[in-house]
C-alpha positions as CSV (number, residue, x, y, z in Angstrom):
1,X,67.4,112.5,117.3
2,X,70.5,113.6,114.9
3,X,70.2,117.8,114.5
4,X,71.7,120.6,113.8
5,X,73.0,123.2,117.0
6,X,72.7,126.6,116.5
7,X,76.1,128.0,118.4
8,X,73.4,131.3,119.2
9,X,71.3,129.1,120.7
10,X,72.2,128.6,124.6
11,X,71.8,124.8,125.1
12,X,70.2,123.9,128.3
13,X,71.2,120.7,130.3
14,X,70.4,118.9,133.5
15,X,73.9,118.2,135.2
16,X,74.5,114.8,136.9
17,X,76.8,112.8,138.8
18,X,77.5,109.4,140.0
19,X,79.0,109.1,144.1
20,X,79.6,105.3,144.2
21,X,81.5,103.7,146.8
22,X,83.7,101.6,144.3
23,X,84.9,104.6,142.1
24,X,88.3,106.8,142.8
25,X,88.4,109.9,144.2
26,X,89.0,111.4,140.8
27,X,85.7,108.9,139.2
28,X,83.4,110.3,141.6
29,X,81.2,112.8,141.7
30,X,80.2,115.4,144.6
31,X,78.6,119.0,144.6
32,X,81.9,120.5,144.5
33,X,82.7,119.2,141.4
34,X,78.7,119.4,140.2
35,X,79.2,123.4,140.9
36,X,82.3,123.2,138.8
37,X,81.0,121.0,136.4
38,X,78.1,123.9,136.0
39,X,81.4,126.6,136.0
40,X,82.2,124.5,132.7
41,X,79.0,124.3,130.9
42,X,78.7,128.5,131.3
43,X,82.3,128.7,129.9
44,X,80.9,126.3,126.9
45,X,78.3,128.7,126.6
46,X,75.1,126.2,128.1
47,X,73.4,127.1,131.0
48,X,72.4,124.6,133.9
49,X,68.6,123.9,134.3
50,X,69.0,121.7,137.3
51,X,71.7,119.4,139.5
52,X,71.1,115.6,140.4
53,X,73.4,113.7,142.5
54,X,72.9,110.0,142.4
55,X,74.6,108.2,145.7
56,X,74.8,104.2,145.1
57,X,77.4,101.0,145.7
58,X,78.4,100.4,142.6
59,X,77.2,102.0,138.9
60,X,73.5,100.3,137.3
61,X,74.7,98.2,134.8
62,X,72.1,99.2,132.5
63,X,71.1,103.1,133.4
64,X,74.3,104.0,134.8
65,X,72.3,106.0,137.8
66,X,69.6,103.2,138.2
67,X,66.2,103.0,136.7
68,X,64.4,105.4,139.3
69,X,67.2,108.2,138.9
70,X,67.5,107.9,135.7
71,X,63.2,108.4,135.4
72,X,63.3,111.3,137.6
73,X,66.1,113.1,135.2
74,X,64.0,112.2,132.7
75,X,60.9,114.3,134.5
76,X,63.3,117.4,135.0
77,X,64.7,117.5,131.5
78,X,61.1,117.2,130.3
79,X,60.0,119.9,133.0
80,X,62.6,122.5,132.6
81,X,62.8,122.0,128.7
82,X,66.4,121.0,128.6
83,X,68.2,120.1,125.8
84,X,70.8,117.4,127.3
85,X,72.2,115.7,130.1
86,X,76.1,116.2,131.1
87,X,77.6,113.4,133.2
88,X,79.9,114.1,135.9
89,X,81.6,110.9,134.9
90,X,83.6,109.3,132.6
91,X,80.7,107.1,130.2
92,X,81.7,104.2,127.7
93,X,79.8,104.4,124.5
94,X,77.4,102.2,125.8
95,X,76.7,104.1,128.7
96,X,75.9,107.3,126.8
97,X,73.7,105.3,124.3
98,X,71.7,104.0,127.0
99,X,71.3,106.8,128.9
100,X,70.4,108.6,125.4
101,X,67.5,106.0,125.0
102,X,66.1,106.5,128.7
103,X,66.7,110.0,128.6
104,X,65.4,111.2,125.2
105,X,68.2,113.6,124.9
106,X,71.7,114.0,124.3
107,X,74.2,112.7,126.9
108,X,77.5,113.9,127.0
109,X,80.2,113.4,129.7
110,X,82.6,115.7,131.5
111,X,85.5,114.9,129.1
112,X,83.7,116.1,126.1
113,X,82.6,119.2,127.5
114,X,86.1,120.1,128.9
115,X,87.1,118.8,124.6
116,X,84.4,121.5,124.1
117,X,85.4,124.2,125.7
118,X,89.1,123.6,124.3
119,X,87.6,123.9,120.8
120,X,86.6,127.0,121.2
121,X,89.5,128.3,123.0
122,X,92.2,127.3,120.8
123,X,93.4,130.0,118.6
124,X,96.9,128.9,117.3
125,X,97.7,126.0,114.9
126,X,99.7,123.8,117.9
127,X,96.3,124.6,119.9
128,X,93.9,123.1,117.0
129,X,96.4,120.4,116.9
130,X,96.1,119.4,120.4
131,X,92.5,119.9,120.5
132,X,92.0,117.3,117.5
133,X,94.4,115.2,118.9
134,X,92.3,115.2,122.4
135,X,89.0,114.4,120.4
136,X,90.4,112.3,118.2
137,X,91.6,109.9,121.0
138,X,88.8,110.6,122.8
139,X,86.5,109.3,120.6
140,X,88.6,105.9,119.2
141,X,87.6,103.6,122.0
142,X,83.7,105.2,121.9
143,X,83.4,104.7,118.4
144,X,81.5,101.4,117.9
145,X,77.9,102.0,118.5
146,X,78.0,105.7,119.1
147,X,75.1,107.4,120.2
148,X,74.2,111.3,118.6
149,X,76.0,113.2,120.9
150,X,79.6,113.2,119.0
151,X,78.3,112.3,115.4
152,X,76.4,115.7,114.7
153,X,78.1,118.2,112.3
154,X,78.1,122.0,113.4
155,X,78.2,124.4,116.2
156,X,76.7,123.5,119.6
157,X,77.9,121.9,123.2
158,X,80.2,118.9,122.3
159,X,79.9,119.2,118.7
160,X,82.8,120.9,117.7
161,X,85.6,119.2,115.9
162,X,85.6,115.6,113.8
163,X,81.8,116.1,112.4
164,X,79.8,113.2,111.0
165,X,81.4,111.8,108.1
166,X,85.0,111.7,109.9
167,X,83.4,109.5,112.4
168,X,82.1,106.8,110.0
169,X,85.4,106.4,108.8
170,X,86.9,102.6,110.4
171,X,89.2,102.7,113.6
172,X,92.3,102.4,111.2
173,X,91.7,106.3,109.5
174,X,91.3,107.6,113.1
175,X,94.7,106.2,114.3
176,X,96.3,107.3,110.8
177,X,94.6,111.0,111.4
178,X,95.9,110.0,115.2
179,X,99.8,109.5,114.1
180,X,99.5,112.3,111.6
181,X,98.7,114.8,114.4
182,X,101.1,113.0,116.6
183,X,103.9,113.7,113.5
184,X,102.9,118.0,113.1
185,X,102.9,118.1,117.0
186,X,106.2,116.8,117.1
187,X,107.4,118.9,114.4
188,X,105.4,122.1,116.5
189,X,107.8,120.3,119.9
190,X,111.4,121.0,117.7
191,X,110.2,124.6,116.4
192,X,109.6,125.5,120.2
193,X,112.8,123.4,121.1
194,X,114.9,125.5,119.0
195,X,113.1,129.1,120.4
196,X,113.9,127.6,123.6
197,X,117.4,126.8,123.2
198,X,118.3,130.4,121.5
199,X,116.3,131.9,124.7
200,X,118.7,129.9,126.8
201,X,121.6,130.9,124.3
202,X,120.9,134.7,125.4
203,X,120.6,133.4,128.8
204,X,117.0,134.5,129.0
205,X,115.5,132.5,131.8
206,X,111.5,131.5,131.9
207,X,108.8,132.1,134.2
208,X,105.8,129.8,133.8
209,X,102.7,130.8,135.2
210,X,100.5,128.1,136.7
211,X,97.5,127.9,138.4
212,X,94.5,126.1,138.8
213,X,91.4,127.6,135.9
214,X,90.4,130.8,136.8
215,X,93.1,131.9,139.2
216,X,93.8,135.1,137.5
217,X,96.9,134.1,135.3
218,X,95.7,136.1,132.3
219,X,95.4,139.0,134.5
220,X,98.3,138.9,136.3
221,X,100.2,138.5,132.5
222,X,98.3,141.8,131.2
223,X,99.3,143.8,134.5
224,X,103.0,142.9,134.3
225,X,103.4,143.0,130.2
226,X,100.5,144.8,128.7
227,X,100.1,141.6,126.8
228,X,96.7,142.7,126.2
229,X,94.8,138.9,126.8
230,X,91.3,138.4,127.3
231,X,91.0,138.1,131.0
232,X,87.1,136.7,131.2
233,X,85.9,135.3,134.2
234,X,85.7,132.1,132.6
235,X,87.3,128.7,132.5
236,X,90.0,127.6,130.8
237,X,90.2,130.5,129.1
238,X,93.7,130.6,127.9
239,X,94.4,127.3,126.0
240,X,97.4,128.7,124.2
241,X,100.6,129.4,125.7
242,X,101.6,132.8,125.5
243,X,104.8,134.5,126.0
244,X,106.0,138.1,126.9
245,X,109.3,139.7,127.8
246,X,109.3,141.2,131.5
247,X,111.8,143.5,133.2
248,X,112.5,142.2,136.5
249,X,114.9,144.8,137.4
250,X,117.8,147.2,136.3
251,X,120.1,143.6,135.1
252,X,117.4,141.2,134.9
253,X,114.9,140.3,132.0
254,X,112.6,137.0,131.4
255,X,110.0,135.4,129.3
256,X,106.7,135.3,131.4
257,X,104.8,132.5,129.8
258,X,101.1,131.8,130.6
259,X,99.7,128.3,130.3
260,X,96.6,126.4,130.3
261,X,94.4,126.5,133.2
262,X,94.9,123.1,135.9
263,X,91.5,121.4,136.8
264,X,90.0,118.4,138.9
265,X,89.1,115.3,137.1
266,X,91.2,116.1,134.2
267,X,91.7,113.1,132.0
268,X,94.5,111.6,132.0
269,X,94.4,111.6,128.0
270,X,93.8,115.1,127.9
271,X,97.0,115.8,129.7
272,X,98.9,114.2,127.8
273,X,97.8,115.5,124.4
274,X,98.4,118.6,125.8
275,X,101.6,118.0,127.1
276,X,103.1,120.4,124.4
277,X,101.5,123.2,126.1
278,X,103.0,122.3,129.4
279,X,106.1,121.6,128.4
280,X,107.1,124.8,129.3
281,X,106.6,123.5,133.1
282,X,109.5,121.2,132.1
283,X,111.9,124.0,130.7
284,X,111.0,126.6,133.6
285,X,113.8,128.3,135.6
286,X,111.3,129.4,138.1
287,X,107.5,128.7,138.1
288,X,104.6,131.1,139.1
289,X,101.5,129.8,141.1
290,X,98.9,131.8,141.1
291,X,96.5,130.9,143.4
292,X,92.7,132.6,144.2
293,X,92.7,133.8,147.8
294,X,89.2,133.8,147.9
295,X,88.2,130.5,146.1
296,X,85.9,128.7,148.5
297,X,87.8,125.7,147.7
298,X,91.4,127.2,147.8
299,X,93.4,124.3,149.5
300,X,92.4,121.2,147.0
301,X,92.7,123.4,144.0
302,X,96.3,124.4,145.5
303,X,96.6,120.1,145.9
304,X,95.6,119.5,141.9
305,X,98.3,121.8,140.9
306,X,101.0,120.8,143.3
307,X,99.8,117.4,141.6
308,X,100.8,118.3,138.3
309,X,103.3,120.3,138.6
310,X,105.2,117.3,139.9
311,X,104.4,115.2,137.4
312,X,105.5,118.2,134.8
313,X,108.1,120.2,136.1
314,X,112.0,119.3,136.5
315,X,112.6,118.3,139.9
316,X,114.1,121.1,142.3
317,X,112.4,123.9,140.2
318,X,111.7,127.0,142.5
319,X,108.1,127.8,143.0
320,X,106.4,131.3,144.2
321,X,103.0,131.2,145.7
322,X,101.1,134.4,144.7
323,X,98.0,134.5,146.0
324,X,96.0,136.5,143.8
325,X,92.7,138.1,144.9
326,X,94.8,139.4,148.1
327,X,92.6,142.7,148.2
328,X,89.0,140.5,148.4
329,X,90.2,138.6,152.1
330,X,91.3,139.0,155.4
331,X,95.3,139.1,155.6
332,X,95.0,136.9,158.3
333,X,93.9,134.4,155.4
334,X,96.6,134.5,153.7
335,X,99.9,132.2,154.7
336,X,103.2,133.6,155.6
337,X,106.0,132.0,153.8
338,X,109.9,132.7,152.2
339,X,108.1,132.2,148.7
340,X,104.8,133.7,149.7
341,X,103.3,136.9,147.7
342,X,99.8,138.2,148.6
343,X,99.1,140.4,145.4
344,X,96.3,141.6,143.5
345,X,96.4,140.9,139.6
346,X,93.7,143.2,139.0
347,X,94.8,146.5,141.0
348,X,98.2,146.0,140.8
349,X,98.9,145.9,144.1
350,X,102.3,144.6,145.6
351,X,103.2,143.8,141.5
352,X,106.8,145.5,143.3
353,X,107.5,142.7,146.1
354,X,106.2,139.9,143.2
355,X,109.2,141.1,141.1
356,X,111.5,141.2,144.3
357,X,110.0,137.5,144.9
358,X,111.2,136.0,141.4
359,X,114.9,138.1,141.1
360,X,115.7,136.0,144.4
361,X,114.4,132.8,143.0
362,X,116.1,133.1,139.9
363,X,119.3,134.5,142.2
364,X,119.3,131.0,144.1
365,X,122.6,128.8,142.2
366,X,124.1,132.4,141.3
367,X,126.9,134.1,142.2
368,X,127.9,137.6,142.7
369,X,131.9,138.1,142.2
370,X,134.2,140.5,141.7
371,X,136.7,139.7,139.2
372,X,140.1,141.0,137.9
373,X,140.8,139.3,134.6
374,X,144.4,139.9,132.6
375,X,143.8,141.6,129.7
376,X,144.8,138.1,127.5
377,X,141.0,137.3,128.6
378,X,139.3,140.5,127.0
379,X,137.0,137.3,125.3
380,X,135.6,136.9,128.4
381,X,133.9,139.8,129.1
382,X,131.9,139.6,125.5
383,X,130.9,135.8,127.2
384,X,129.8,138.1,130.9
385,X,127.7,140.7,128.2
386,X,125.7,137.3,127.2
387,X,125.2,134.2,129.5
388,X,125.5,136.4,133.1
389,X,123.9,139.8,134.6
390,X,127.4,142.3,134.6
391,X,126.9,145.3,137.5
392,X,129.9,147.1,136.0
393,X,133.5,146.7,134.0
394,X,136.2,148.8,135.1
395,X,140.1,148.7,133.1
396,X,142.5,148.9,135.6
397,X,146.5,148.7,135.7
398,X,145.9,145.2,137.0
399,X,143.8,144.1,134.7
400,X,140.2,143.8,134.1
401,X,137.5,144.0,136.9
402,X,134.0,143.1,136.3
403,X,131.1,142.9,139.2
404,X,128.8,140.0,137.6
405,X,126.3,137.7,138.7
406,X,127.1,134.4,137.2
407,X,126.0,130.7,137.3
408,X,128.0,127.6,138.4
409,X,129.8,126.7,135.2
410,X,130.6,130.3,134.8
411,X,131.8,130.5,138.2
412,X,134.1,127.5,138.2
413,X,136.0,129.0,135.0
414,X,136.3,132.3,137.0
415,X,137.3,131.0,140.6
416,X,141.0,132.0,140.1
417,X,140.1,135.5,139.5
418,X,137.8,136.0,141.9
419,X,139.2,139.2,144.3
420,X,135.5,139.0,146.3
421,X,132.0,137.2,146.3
422,X,129.7,139.9,147.2
């Protein structure tokens, strides 16, 4: 059953999900998660020929979905000329092997499909390191008795990345490779940490764009900054973090940072492997949560993103909810709130309102003051120019009058020179 795939040949797959009473919510399959699996397959360059959802109390010990249902899936595969079966559930090596024997085609699970998309999308050195690390961590517990699905070389869904010769290495070599990759990623993190420190010294706030995959984050970044990022209607289209400078107002520039899209049932080991990319959230001053207003599963997807924000962002970070594609829904379908903005990234509608919301969020914890400094403190003028927003400077007979917006630390240092709080 071993074969090489031509990347230009579209894979045809039957999608299968098991909804078992004993499964936790993130382990089970539903009609909605199968729809998302179909979108993932299309993103990877494949075509869905049929979808099968099986309901059972517990997985079958041998065939996972039950012998009768497995025979039904095999007939579907043969009737549709499908080349693989993709399961919406996480499968062990033994389950993959047993299913391949029954179905007669390559079997992948959701994680393997997501990893293939990651492998296609990663462009930077950091992104490729993260993908390779995730692939090896996925493969390590599945090495014993692997079927054919992850041991082929060449292109095709589920086959990009570690090739056959690497998979024949023993566990020790795989673990050594994982250790090396983690060390390389550590170095990448250190470089990014230095870049962050430089930004913080220059007092440039960071606004991280987050959201469910395909919500329109890259389109928004392009609209605001002209970043020229390909914004395609595909899941996981952005894998590598892209940062651009954005002028919010006359007195405020920020770094706008795009992140990989979140997704339901994203296995925890993939989140861990991609923590270096998602690390932007931990250091962001504001999170811009882009929401697809027209998404039929909008509320569930908002909950997924909010849960990951709680895991990855520092507590208390302001969050702006940007309801994108607002032109596709009735105004009453968008909630009203202090940190809620309705926008259309595609048309550019209400970008002004979004910029005002960003400025307002960054003003939280800041003090707008007028101070009069003695001339002996002339050095403080440079400090304020580099570490605060300076609105005006006036050299008077009494001293240097400065209108400025400062943080808590500078506010404490300047308290006794304040003439007026504005």
